[in-house]
N, CA, C and O of each residue as an XYZ file, in Angstrom:
752
protein
N     -49.379      3.751     30.773
C     -49.789      4.016     29.407
C     -48.624      4.331     28.461
O     -48.870      4.441     27.260
N     -47.401      4.482     28.907
C     -46.322      4.756     27.967
C     -46.103      3.610     26.980
O     -45.578      3.834     25.889
N     -46.490      2.414     27.336
C     -46.278      1.263     26.458
C     -46.944      1.432     25.080
O     -46.287      1.192     24.067
N     -48.212      1.831     25.008
C     -48.812      1.984     23.680
C     -48.076      3.014     22.817
O     -47.925      2.815     21.611
N     -47.618      4.110     23.426
C     -46.879      5.100     22.644
C     -45.568      4.517     22.121
O     -45.203      4.738     20.966
N     -44.859      3.770     22.975
C     -43.614      3.141     22.560
C     -43.882      2.176     21.418
O     -43.136      2.154     20.439
N     -44.932      1.383     21.528
C     -45.276      0.427     20.481
C     -45.655      1.162     19.204
O     -45.221      0.795     18.112
N     -46.481      2.220     19.353
C     -46.856      2.997     18.167
C     -45.635      3.664     17.546
O     -45.497      3.718     16.324
N     -44.752      4.168     18.400
C     -43.555      4.826     17.897
C     -42.678      3.827     17.134
O     -42.175      4.143     16.056
N     -42.494      2.633     17.687
C     -41.707      1.612     17.018
C     -42.353      1.213     15.693
O     -41.671      1.006     14.689
N     -43.678      1.110     15.713
C     -44.397      0.769     14.496
C     -44.209      1.868     13.441
O     -43.975      1.570     12.270
N     -44.310      3.119     13.853
C     -44.134      4.242     12.930
C     -42.712      4.266     12.366
O     -42.517      4.484     11.171
N     -41.732      4.042     13.225
C     -40.342      4.015     12.767
C     -40.129      2.844     11.810
O     -39.472      2.990     10.779
N     -40.681      1.693     12.151
C     -40.550      0.512     11.293
C     -41.192      0.732      9.939
O     -40.611      0.374      8.915
N     -42.393      1.322      9.914
C     -43.065      1.587      8.649
C     -42.308      2.623      7.831
O     -42.221      2.509      6.609
N     -41.764      3.627      8.496
C     -40.970      4.637      7.790
C     -39.739      4.017      7.160
O     -39.392      4.329      6.021
N     -39.080      3.139      7.899
C     -37.900      2.454      7.368
C     -38.253      1.578      6.184
O     -37.526      1.552      5.191
N     -39.377      0.851      6.279
C     -39.817     -0.015      5.183
C     -40.146      0.818      3.946
O     -39.807      0.436      2.827
N     -40.805      1.950      4.151
C     -41.157      2.819      3.027
C     -39.888      3.375      2.361
O     -39.807      3.447      1.135
N     -38.916      3.762      3.166
C     -37.659      4.287      2.615
C     -36.935      3.214      1.813
O     -36.382      3.494      0.749
N     -36.937      1.994      2.320
C     -36.306      0.883      1.602
C     -36.998      0.624      0.280
O     -36.340      0.400     -0.737
N     -38.335      0.655      0.287
C     -39.104      0.439     -0.932
C     -38.808      1.520     -1.968
O     -38.622      1.214     -3.146
N     -38.762      2.763     -1.547
C     -38.471      3.874     -2.458
C     -37.056      3.735     -3.023
O     -36.842      3.931     -4.220
N     -36.091      3.399     -2.165
C     -34.708      3.244     -2.624
C     -34.587      2.098     -3.617
O     -33.902      2.218     -4.632
N     -35.255      0.984     -3.323
C     -35.214     -0.167     -4.225
C     -35.837      0.177     -5.566
O     -35.287     -0.183     -6.607
N     -36.965      0.861     -5.566
C     -37.615      1.266     -6.816
C     -36.707      2.216     -7.594
O     -36.620      2.129     -8.819
N     -36.038      3.112     -6.895
C     -35.123      4.044     -7.545
C     -33.963      3.328     -8.202
O     -33.556      3.685     -9.308
N     -33.426      2.319     -7.532
C     -32.333      1.543     -8.109
C     -32.813      0.803     -9.343
O     -32.122      0.788    -10.362
N     -33.996      0.185     -9.267
C     -34.536     -0.560    -10.414
C     -34.730      0.361    -11.612
O     -34.414     -0.013    -12.741
N     -35.248      1.560    -11.373
C     -35.440      2.504    -12.475
C     -34.104      2.975    -13.041
O     -33.974      3.184    -14.248
N     -33.113      3.143    -12.168
C     -31.805      3.612    -12.615
C     -31.112      2.574    -13.486
O     -30.239      2.931    -14.277
N     -31.475      1.295    -13.362
C     -30.822      0.252    -14.132
C     -31.374      0.110    -15.546
O     -30.744     -0.545    -16.376
N     -32.511      0.693    -15.844
C     -33.062      0.627    -17.195
C     -32.275      1.588    -18.071
O     -32.448      2.804    -17.988
N     -31.409      1.033    -18.913
C     -30.511      1.864    -19.703
C     -30.875      1.721    -21.176
O     -30.583      0.692    -21.784
N     -31.516      2.751    -21.767
C     -31.903      2.641    -23.175
C     -30.711      2.706    -24.131
O     -30.739      2.068    -25.184
N     -29.674      3.455    -23.791
C     -28.475      3.590    -24.633
C     -27.238      3.385    -23.771
O     -26.633      4.358    -23.320
N     -26.849      2.119    -23.531
C     -25.713      1.862    -22.645
C     -24.435      2.543    -23.127
O     -24.225      2.667    -24.334
N     -23.585      2.983    -22.214
C     -22.367      3.683    -22.591
C     -21.292      2.786    -23.203
O     -20.237      3.282    -23.600
N     -21.540      1.456    -23.291
C     -20.550      0.558    -23.891
C     -20.826      0.267    -25.361
O     -20.160     -0.579    -25.957
N     -21.819      0.972    -25.963
C     -22.131      0.775    -27.367
C     -23.031     -0.416    -27.634
O     -23.343     -0.708    -28.789
N     -23.455     -1.110    -26.585
C     -24.312     -2.285    -26.735
C     -25.771     -1.910    -26.952
O     -26.128     -0.732    -26.936
N     -26.624     -2.936    -27.157
C     -28.053     -2.687    -27.357
C     -28.723     -2.263    -26.052
O     -28.140     -2.445    -24.983
N     -29.940     -1.699    -26.113
C     -30.657     -1.330    -24.883
C     -30.755     -2.525    -23.946
O     -30.885     -3.669    -24.381
N     -30.688     -2.234    -22.650
C     -30.699     -3.290    -21.644
C     -31.987     -3.251    -20.840
O     -32.486     -2.179    -20.499
N     -32.520     -4.425    -20.541
C     -33.716     -4.544    -19.706
C     -33.361     -4.210    -18.270
O     -32.234     -4.448    -17.835
N     -34.320     -3.656    -17.526
C     -34.043     -3.331    -16.129
C     -33.902     -4.594    -15.287
O     -34.382     -5.666    -15.656
N     -33.248     -4.446    -14.176
C     -33.132     -5.536    -13.216
C     -31.772     -6.213    -13.256
O     -31.101     -6.226    -14.287
N     -31.379     -6.771    -12.133
C     -30.090     -7.450    -12.070
C     -30.143     -8.819    -12.739
O     -31.207     -9.427    -12.859
N     -28.994     -9.284    -13.166
C     -28.843    -10.613    -13.736
C     -27.632    -11.253    -13.072
O     -26.671    -11.633    -13.741
N     -27.688    -11.366    -11.756
C     -26.562    -11.851    -10.969
C     -26.434    -13.367    -11.123
O     -27.410    -14.100    -10.967
N     -25.230    -13.823    -11.429
C     -24.920    -15.247    -11.513
C     -23.996    -15.567    -10.343
O     -22.974    -14.904    -10.163
N     -24.343    -16.574     -9.551
C     -23.521    -16.981     -8.420
C     -22.910    -18.342     -8.711
O     -23.620    -19.284     -9.064
N     -21.607    -18.445     -8.567
C     -20.898    -19.705     -8.766
C     -20.108    -19.984     -7.496
O     -19.267    -19.180     -7.094
N     -20.376    -21.125     -6.864
C     -19.667    -21.494     -5.636
C     -18.342    -22.153     -5.998
O     -18.309    -23.129     -6.747
N     -17.260    -21.617     -5.466
C     -15.929    -22.155     -5.724
C     -15.315    -22.621     -4.407
O     -15.482    -21.977     -3.371
N     -14.611    -23.734     -4.457
C     -13.921    -24.250     -3.281
C     -12.447    -23.879     -3.321
O     -12.073    -22.857     -3.896
N     -11.605    -24.718     -2.703
C     -10.164    -24.438     -2.664
C      -9.524    -24.450     -4.055
O      -9.959    -25.178     -4.947
N      -8.494    -23.640     -4.218
C      -7.773    -23.556     -5.482
C      -7.021    -24.856     -5.729
O      -6.322    -25.353     -4.846
N      -7.167    -25.406     -6.937
C      -6.489    -26.639     -7.331
C      -5.244    -26.365     -8.168
O      -4.217    -27.025     -8.008
N      -5.347    -25.384     -9.059
C      -4.218    -25.041     -9.914
C      -4.435    -23.661    -10.510
O      -5.559    -23.159    -10.554
N      -3.358    -23.059    -10.963
C      -3.430    -21.766    -11.618
C      -2.446    -21.793    -12.785
O      -1.260    -22.072    -12.607
N      -2.951    -21.501    -13.965
C      -2.122    -21.457    -15.167
C      -2.013    -19.988    -15.560
O      -3.018    -19.348    -15.868
N      -0.799    -19.458    -15.549
C      -0.594    -18.041    -15.819
C       0.264    -17.871    -17.064
O       1.331    -18.472    -17.191
N      -0.224    -17.041    -17.978
C       0.529    -16.690    -19.177
C       0.662    -15.176    -19.204
O      -0.224    -14.452    -18.750
N       1.781    -14.710    -19.741
C       1.994    -13.278    -19.857
C       2.749    -12.987    -21.144
O       3.525    -13.817    -21.618
N       2.521    -11.815    -21.705
C       3.182    -11.437    -22.953
C       3.411     -9.930    -22.958
O       2.497     -9.146    -22.702
N       4.647     -9.542    -23.253
C       4.992     -8.120    -23.299
C       5.180     -7.633    -24.727
O       5.800     -6.594    -24.953
N       4.640     -8.388    -25.707
C       4.739     -7.992    -27.112
C       3.445     -7.340    -27.556
O       2.389     -7.966    -27.460
N       3.485     -6.105    -28.040
C       2.249     -5.454    -28.476
C       1.678     -6.096    -29.731
O       2.417     -6.476    -30.639
N       0.343     -6.212    -29.772
C      -0.372     -6.694    -30.947
C      -1.570     -5.782    -31.177
O      -2.012     -5.079    -30.268
N      -2.090     -5.799    -32.405
C      -3.258     -4.987    -32.729
C      -4.331     -5.840    -33.386
O      -4.051     -6.904    -33.940
N      -5.560     -5.354    -33.314
C      -6.700     -6.017    -33.955
C      -7.616     -4.946    -34.525
O      -7.863     -3.927    -33.881
N      -8.128     -5.179    -35.752
C      -9.066     -4.262    -36.394
C     -10.367     -4.962    -36.810
O     -11.202     -4.355    -37.480
N     -10.544     -6.207    -36.428
C     -11.719     -6.974    -36.846
C     -12.939     -6.652    -35.986
O     -12.825     -6.460    -34.776
N     -14.105     -6.595    -36.625
C     -15.350     -6.387    -35.878
C     -15.903     -7.717    -35.359
O     -16.751     -7.723    -34.467
N     -15.438     -8.833    -35.903
C     -15.781    -10.160    -35.374
C     -14.685    -10.554    -34.384
O     -13.519    -10.214    -34.583
N     -15.050    -11.262    -33.327
C     -14.063    -11.640    -32.319
C     -12.938    -12.477    -32.912
O     -13.167    -13.376    -33.721
N     -11.701    -12.156    -32.484
C     -10.494    -12.879    -32.864
C      -9.721    -13.191    -31.587
O      -9.752    -12.416    -30.631
N      -9.034    -14.320    -31.573
C      -8.267    -14.687    -30.382
C      -7.109    -13.725    -30.173
O      -6.409    -13.368    -31.119
N      -6.912    -13.308    -28.925
C      -5.719    -12.557    -28.551
C      -4.554    -13.541    -28.654
O      -4.560    -14.558    -27.960
N      -3.543    -13.266    -29.508
C      -2.470    -14.230    -29.723
C      -1.829    -14.716    -28.417
O      -1.369    -13.925    -27.593
N      -1.816    -16.040    -28.260
C      -1.207    -16.667    -27.082
C      -2.106    -16.781    -25.869
O      -1.760    -17.476    -24.914
N      -3.256    -16.116    -25.881
C      -4.138    -16.087    -24.698
C      -5.101    -17.273    -24.707
O      -6.311    -17.111    -24.864
N      -4.538    -18.457    -24.535
C      -5.328    -19.684    -24.489
C      -4.693    -20.629    -23.469
O      -3.469    -20.748    -23.406
N      -5.516    -21.291    -22.684
C      -5.030    -22.276    -21.720
C      -5.888    -23.526    -21.802
O      -7.041    -23.485    -22.231
N      -5.297    -24.643    -21.379
C      -5.998    -25.923    -21.364
C      -5.834    -26.572    -19.999
O      -4.803    -26.419    -19.343
N      -6.864    -27.296    -19.581
C      -6.805    -28.069    -18.336
C      -7.830    -29.194    -18.446
O      -8.676    -29.192    -19.341
N      -7.746    -30.147    -17.533
C      -8.683    -31.273    -17.535
C      -9.290    -31.439    -16.146
O      -8.634    -31.212    -15.130
N     -10.557    -31.841    -16.128
C     -11.277    -32.128    -14.882
C     -11.449    -33.650    -14.802
O     -11.877    -34.269    -15.776
N     -11.122    -34.262    -13.652
C     -11.241    -35.714    -13.517
C     -12.677    -36.210    -13.760
O     -13.649    -35.485    -13.545
N     -12.776    -37.463    -14.213
C     -14.078    -38.091    -14.490
C     -15.029    -37.970    -13.304
O     -14.653    -38.194    -12.154
N     -16.261    -37.613    -13.618
C     -17.311    -37.536    -12.603
C     -17.227    -36.339    -11.680
O     -17.967    -36.273    -10.698
N     -16.344    -35.387    -11.966
C     -16.184    -34.220    -11.097
C     -16.462    -32.940    -11.875
O     -16.584    -32.956    -13.100
N     -16.560    -31.835    -11.147
C     -16.701    -30.519    -11.768
C     -15.708    -29.573    -11.112
O     -15.176    -29.852    -10.038
N     -15.472    -28.462    -11.771
C     -14.552    -27.448    -11.257
C     -15.095    -26.054    -11.551
O     -15.784    -25.824    -12.545
N     -14.763    -25.141    -10.658
C     -15.051    -23.723    -10.846
C     -13.803    -23.120    -11.492
O     -12.688    -23.327    -11.013
N     -13.996    -22.378    -12.573
C     -12.875    -21.784    -13.298
C     -13.010    -20.264    -13.237
O     -14.039    -19.704    -13.615
N     -11.958    -19.610    -12.757
C     -11.909    -18.147    -12.732
C     -10.806    -17.700    -13.684
O      -9.682    -18.200    -13.634
N     -11.145    -16.756    -14.547
C     -10.194    -16.235    -15.518
C     -10.022    -14.745    -15.255
O     -10.998    -14.000    -15.166
N      -8.775    -14.325    -15.133
C      -8.452    -12.911    -14.934
C      -7.526    -12.470    -16.054
O      -6.474    -13.070    -16.279
N      -7.924    -11.422    -16.749
C      -7.091    -10.816    -17.785
C      -6.751     -9.402    -17.351
O      -7.639     -8.608    -17.041
N      -5.475     -9.095    -17.330
C      -5.028     -7.717    -17.130
C      -4.200     -7.353    -18.359
O      -3.468     -8.186    -18.893
N      -4.323     -6.111    -18.799
C      -3.591     -5.706    -20.001
C      -3.466     -4.194    -20.078
O      -4.275     -3.445    -19.531
N      -2.420     -3.776    -20.780
C      -2.300     -2.376    -21.174
C      -2.933     -2.297    -22.555
O      -2.510     -2.993    -23.478
N      -3.955     -1.444    -22.699
C      -4.655     -1.364    -23.978
C      -4.838      0.087    -24.407
O      -4.758      1.021    -23.608
N      -5.086      0.231    -25.706
C      -5.474      1.519    -26.280
C      -6.458      1.216    -27.405
O      -6.335      0.211    -28.105
N      -7.418      2.088    -27.561
C      -8.453      1.959    -28.585
C      -8.345      3.225    -29.434
O      -8.712      4.310    -28.982
N      -7.834      3.086    -30.680
C      -7.506      4.257    -31.493
C      -8.177      4.202    -32.852
O      -8.338      3.126    -33.429
N      -8.566      5.358    -33.362
C      -9.136      5.417    -34.699
C      -9.372      6.837    -35.149
O      -9.350      7.774    -34.350
N      -9.596      6.983    -36.440
C      -9.833      8.296    -37.040
C     -11.321      8.636    -37.092
O     -11.684      9.794    -37.296
N     -12.174      7.649    -36.910
C     -13.619      7.837    -37.039
C     -14.236      8.278    -35.721
O     -13.527      8.620    -34.774
N     -15.549      8.265    -35.669
C     -16.264      8.632    -34.441
C     -15.870      7.698    -33.300
O     -15.328      6.616    -33.526
N     -16.146      8.124    -32.097
C     -15.805      7.348    -30.907
C     -16.230      5.892    -31.064
O     -17.316      5.607    -31.569
N     -15.370      4.972    -30.630
C     -15.623      3.546    -30.768
C     -15.210      2.845    -29.479
O     -14.692      3.464    -28.550
N     -15.451      1.547    -29.449
C     -15.116      0.724    -28.300
C     -14.289     -0.468    -28.749
O     -14.373     -0.907    -29.896
N     -13.478     -0.990    -27.812
C     -12.704     -2.205    -28.023
C     -13.190     -3.212    -26.982
O     -13.176     -2.939    -25.782
N     -13.620     -4.379    -27.461
C     -14.313     -5.352    -26.624
C     -13.481     -6.614    -26.411
O     -12.642     -6.967    -27.240
N     -13.728     -7.288    -25.284
C     -13.101     -8.576    -24.979
C     -14.163     -9.547    -24.474
O     -15.257     -9.151    -24.071
N     -13.807    -10.825    -24.510
C     -14.635    -11.856    -23.882
C     -13.743    -13.058    -23.581
O     -12.700    -13.252    -24.207
N     -14.176    -13.854    -22.614
C     -13.505    -15.106    -22.278
C     -14.445    -16.238    -22.651
O     -15.628    -16.220    -22.310
N     -13.905    -17.223    -23.355
C     -14.684    -18.399    -23.742
C     -14.096    -19.626    -23.073
O     -12.880    -19.745    -22.928
N     -14.969    -20.538    -22.665
C     -14.523    -21.851    -22.218
C     -15.239    -22.868    -23.087
O     -16.467    -22.957    -23.078
N     -14.467    -23.626    -23.832
C     -15.002    -24.599    -24.794
C     -15.944    -23.928    -25.789
O     -16.950    -24.515    -26.189
N     -15.619    -22.697    -26.190
C     -16.395    -21.971    -27.190
C     -17.633    -21.277    -26.663
O     -18.384    -20.686    -27.440
N     -17.866    -21.334    -25.347
C     -19.049    -20.725    -24.732
C     -18.609    -19.539    -23.870
O     -17.658    -19.673    -23.100
N     -19.273    -18.380    -23.979
C     -18.890    -17.233    -23.147
C     -19.000    -17.535    -21.649
O     -19.947    -18.173    -21.190
N     -18.011    -17.061    -20.915
C     -18.022    -17.183    -19.458
C     -18.806    -16.016    -18.875
O     -19.125    -15.063    -19.586
N     -19.119    -16.087    -17.578
C     -19.861    -15.026    -16.898
C     -18.903    -14.037    -16.256
O     -17.908    -14.474    -15.677
N     -19.138    -12.739    -16.322
C     -20.328    -12.157    -16.915
C     -20.264    -12.189    -18.441
O     -19.257    -11.831    -19.053
N     -21.357    -12.623    -19.021
C     -21.465    -12.692    -20.477
C     -22.021    -11.353    -20.951
O     -23.211    -11.083    -20.791
N     -21.185    -10.532    -21.520
C     -21.589     -9.204    -21.977
C     -22.244     -9.191    -23.336
O     -22.434     -8.126    -23.923
N     -22.597    -10.375    -23.855
C     -23.269    -10.484    -25.160
C     -22.514     -9.708    -26.237
O     -23.115     -8.981    -27.028
N     -21.193     -9.870    -26.259
C     -20.299     -9.260    -27.249
C     -20.039     -7.777    -27.011
O     -19.445     -7.116    -27.863
N     -20.476     -7.235    -25.858
C     -20.292     -5.806    -25.597
C     -19.606     -5.534    -24.256
O     -20.008     -4.615    -23.542
N     -18.583     -6.310    -23.902
C     -17.793     -6.011    -22.711
C     -16.646     -5.117    -23.155
O     -15.628     -5.592    -23.657
N     -16.824     -3.833    -22.963
C     -15.816     -2.866    -23.416
C     -14.589     -2.914    -22.507
O     -14.678     -2.670    -21.304
N     -13.455     -3.230    -23.104
C     -12.190     -3.216    -22.371
C     -11.621     -1.805    -22.371
O     -10.937     -1.392    -21.435
N     -11.919     -1.075    -23.441
C     -11.373      0.265    -23.583
C     -12.281      1.052    -24.522
O     -13.029      0.472    -25.310
N     -12.209      2.361    -24.430
C     -12.954      3.215    -25.358
C     -11.960      4.139    -26.049
O     -10.860      4.379    -25.550
N     -12.355      4.635    -27.168
C     -11.432      5.350    -28.034
C     -11.028      6.708    -27.464
O     -11.814      7.655    -27.455
N      -9.804      6.779    -26.995
C      -9.214      8.070    -26.647
C      -7.745      8.090    -27.044
O      -7.083      9.122    -26.937
N      -7.230      6.944    -27.504
C      -5.889      6.895    -28.058
C      -4.752      6.670    -27.078
O      -3.664      6.272    -27.495
N      -4.961      6.908    -25.805
C      -3.862      6.731    -24.858
C      -3.930      5.341    -24.226
O      -5.014      4.811    -23.979
N      -2.763      4.762    -23.970
C      -2.687      3.437    -23.364
C      -2.871      3.536    -21.853
O      -2.394      4.474    -21.214
N      -3.571      2.551    -21.296
C      -3.752      2.477    -19.850
C      -4.054      1.035    -19.459
O      -4.375      0.205    -20.310
N      -3.948      0.746    -18.170
C      -4.152     -0.612    -17.663
C      -5.643     -0.893    -17.470
O      -6.402     -0.033    -17.021
N      -6.041     -2.110    -17.820
C      -7.434     -2.543    -17.680
C      -7.457     -3.996    -17.229
O      -6.468     -4.713    -17.376
N      -8.597     -4.433    -16.675
C      -8.724     -5.820    -16.222
C     -10.166     -6.286    -16.345
O     -11.106     -5.494    -16.273
N     -10.316     -7.593    -16.532
C     -11.612     -8.263    -16.522
C     -11.438     -9.601    -15.834
O     -10.369    -10.208    -15.900
N     -12.485    -10.059    -15.176
C     -12.498    -11.393    -14.564
C     -13.796    -12.085    -14.952
O     -14.850    -11.453    -15.025
N     -13.712    -13.387    -15.199
C     -14.877    -14.192    -15.568
C     -14.868    -15.468    -14.738
O     -13.838    -15.837    -14.173
N     -16.020    -16.148    -14.664
C     -16.124    -17.391    -13.902
C     -17.123    -18.330    -14.572
O     -18.066    -17.882    -15.224
N     -16.910    -19.626    -14.409
C     -17.839    -20.628    -14.938
C     -17.531    -21.961    -14.267
O     -16.368    -22.272    -14.010
N     -18.555    -22.744    -13.984
C     -18.364    -24.106    -13.480
C     -18.487    -25.050    -14.668
O     -19.401    -24.924    -15.482
N     -17.549    -26.005    -14.758
C     -17.532    -26.962    -15.867
C     -17.473    -28.388    -15.337
O     -17.049    -28.632    -14.207
N     -17.911    -29.328    -16.181
C     -17.889    -30.748    -15.822
C     -16.576    -31.405    -16.182
O     -15.597    -30.734    -16.509
N     -16.566    -32.733    -16.119
C     -15.335    -33.485    -16.363
C     -14.899    -33.415    -17.824
O     -15.673    -33.074    -18.719
N     -13.619    -33.754    -18.025
C     -13.065    -33.768    -19.367
C     -12.093    -32.627    -19.611
O     -11.830    -31.814    -18.724
N     -11.554    -32.577    -20.846
C     -10.618    -31.506    -21.204
C     -11.369    -30.203    -21.507
O     -12.490    -30.224    -22.016
N     -10.741    -29.084    -21.187
C     -11.357    -27.768    -21.408
C     -10.319    -26.790    -21.961
O      -9.130    -26.874    -21.653
N     -10.806    -25.865    -22.784
C      -9.951    -24.827    -23.368
C     -10.546    -23.462    -23.049
O     -11.721    -23.209    -23.319
N      -9.734    -22.592    -22.479
C     -10.115    -21.207    -22.193
C      -9.355    -20.324    -23.166
O      -8.158    -20.511    -23.385
N     -10.059    -19.357    -23.749
C      -9.360    -18.412    -24.625
C      -9.971    -17.024    -24.486
O     -11.153    -16.862    -24.184
N      -9.129    -16.041    -24.715
C      -9.536    -14.642    -24.692
C      -9.642    -14.160    -26.131
O      -8.747    -14.390    -26.944
N     -10.745    -13.492    -26.431
C     -10.949    -12.922    -27.757
C     -11.192    -11.425    -27.634
O     -11.630    -10.934    -26.594
N     -10.900    -10.714    -28.706
C     -11.095     -9.261    -28.727
C     -11.633     -8.845    -30.088
O     -11.510     -9.571    -31.074
N     -12.232     -7.662    -30.117
C     -12.763     -7.100    -31.366
C     -12.932     -5.600    -31.197
O     -12.808     -5.066    -30.095
N     -13.217     -4.925    -32.310
C     -13.533     -3.493    -32.297
C     -14.963     -3.319    -32.778
O     -15.535     -4.230    -33.377
N     -15.536     -2.165    -32.521
C     -16.889     -1.878    -32.989
C     -16.914     -1.431    -34.440
O     -17.918     -1.616    -35.129
N     -15.811     -0.841    -34.915
C     -15.716     -0.323    -36.280
C     -14.336     -0.685    -36.826
O     -13.327     -0.480    -36.152
N     -14.291     -1.222    -38.046
C     -13.024     -1.689    -38.628
C     -11.983     -0.577    -38.770
O     -10.804     -0.870    -38.972
N     -12.386      0.681    -38.669
C     -11.441      1.791    -38.721
C     -10.739      2.029    -37.389
O      -9.907      2.929    -37.276
N     -11.068      1.235    -36.392
C     -10.479      1.369    -35.058
C      -9.411      0.300    -34.864
O      -9.548     -0.819    -35.359
N      -8.359      0.642    -34.152
C      -7.300     -0.315    -33.819
C      -7.329     -0.584    -32.317
O      -7.260      0.336    -31.501
N      -7.433     -1.877    -31.972
C      -7.381     -2.320    -30.575
C      -5.949     -2.771    -30.322
O      -5.539     -3.838    -30.777
N      -5.196     -1.961    -29.599
C      -3.789     -2.216    -29.288
C      -3.726     -2.876    -27.916
O      -4.302     -2.361    -26.958
N      -3.038     -4.005    -27.807
C      -2.916     -4.738    -26.546
C      -1.452     -5.038    -26.288
O      -0.742     -5.503    -27.179
N      -0.999     -4.772    -25.063
C       0.399     -4.980    -24.686
C       0.446     -5.393    -23.215
O      -0.514     -5.181    -22.474
N       1.547     -5.971    -22.807
C       1.811     -6.283    -21.396
C       0.618     -6.943    -20.702
O       0.160     -6.473    -19.661
N       0.118     -8.038    -21.289
C      -1.043     -8.701    -20.703
C      -0.640     -9.922    -19.883
O       0.395    -10.546    -20.114
N      -1.506    -10.238    -18.913
C      -1.370    -11.457    -18.109
C      -2.726    -12.134    -18.080
O      -3.748    -11.494    -17.833
N      -2.726    -13.437    -18.335
C      -3.922    -14.257    -18.282
C      -3.732    -15.280    -17.173
O      -2.809    -16.091    -17.234
N      -4.589    -15.253    -16.165
C      -4.535    -16.195    -15.046
C      -5.805    -17.047    -15.078
O      -6.900    -16.550    -14.817
N      -5.651    -18.327    -15.398
C      -6.767    -19.272    -15.393
C      -6.603    -20.114    -14.125
O      -5.702    -20.948    -14.037
N      -7.481    -19.885    -13.148
C      -7.423    -20.592    -11.874
C      -8.561    -21.597    -11.800
O      -9.710    -21.275    -12.102
N      -8.228    -22.826    -11.393
C      -9.217    -23.908    -11.304
C      -9.413    -24.251     -9.837
O      -8.457    -24.551     -9.122
N     -10.662    -24.202     -9.399
C     -11.031    -24.452     -8.001
C     -11.967    -25.654     -7.921
O     -12.616    -26.009     -8.905
N     -12.032    -26.273     -6.755
C     -13.025    -27.338     -6.534
C     -14.417    -26.780     -6.653
O     -15.392    -27.516     -6.501
């Protein structure tokens, strides 16, 4: 008769584990509903928005770097000077493009706390993750520090242009950028 107890015990343990998983999953889903995101963006709907892009072997990498500080005060996105690359995909083929930006930045201003935002565009279209204009690279505290972002997108054949843009949330804020590196890697 020990068999029924073992089976019942396994069933009880299995149900307990399933219940714990369900509670944890529900807790995570509730935790993701953010009415006032800390990046200054609009309220966000609950749930993940995961984008998966399959990339093969690396075909080429175009790297640009600049150690000259520049500033931006525009609330509309403006290109980071020099942060643009071009490449071409052969006819009838596609490529996975990964863009990595690293930079020393500071977000400074006299007004209330603000944010300094970045985005990567390929052929004028935001790459993933697409932060809908609210990917905060830095927040206003005035001190310079290192930051990084990476984006990905699969594109078809033809010529392509990748560019990095930046903006501030309030025109009274200065987005200072220095010592940046832009790595545009193209994969099969």
